[in-house]
KELUMVO-694753 format. One record per residue (C-alpha): x, y, z; residue in three letters. Coordinates in steps of 0.5 Angstrom, whole numbers, plus 2048, in hexadecimal, padded with zeros to 3 digits. Each point is the difference from the previous one (the first is absolute). Layout:
BEGIN
XYZALA;...
! end
This chain:
BEGIN
7FC88A6D8UNK;8008057FAUNK;8068027FCUNK;8018057FAUNK;8057FF7FBUNK;8048067FFUNK;8027FE7F9UNK;7F97FE7FDUNK;7FC803805UNK;7FC7FA801UNK;7FD7FE807UNK;8007F9802UNK;7FD7FD806UNK;8017F9803UNK;7FA7FC801UNK;8027FC807UNK;8007F97FCUNK;8078007FDUNK;7FF8027F9UNK;8068037FDUNK;7FE8077FDUNK;8058047FBUNK;7FF8077FEUNK;8008017F8UNK;8078027FFUNK;8027FA805UNK;805804804UNK;7FC7FE807UNK;7FB7FB802UNK;7FD7FE806UNK;7FE7F9804UNK;7FC801806UNK;7FD7FB804UNK;7FD800807UNK;8077FE803UNK;8048057FCUNK;8018057FBUNK;8068007FBUNK;8018067FBUNK;8057FE7FAUNK;8048067FDUNK;804806802UNK;7FE804806UNK;8018067FBUNK;7FB7FD7FBUNK;7FA800805UNK;7FC804805UNK;7FA7FD805UNK;7F98037FEUNK;7FC801806UNK;
! end
């Protein structure tokens, strides 16, 4: 899954290995494994990139 931070405009992508990845401004983060996807941050701070 790819998401874009609405504050700093970074696009971050989960890697299915459980690596915790943050955007530059640290408003959002993603933690993704083959079992779950966790997005950290307020709903209004990020959008999914297709």
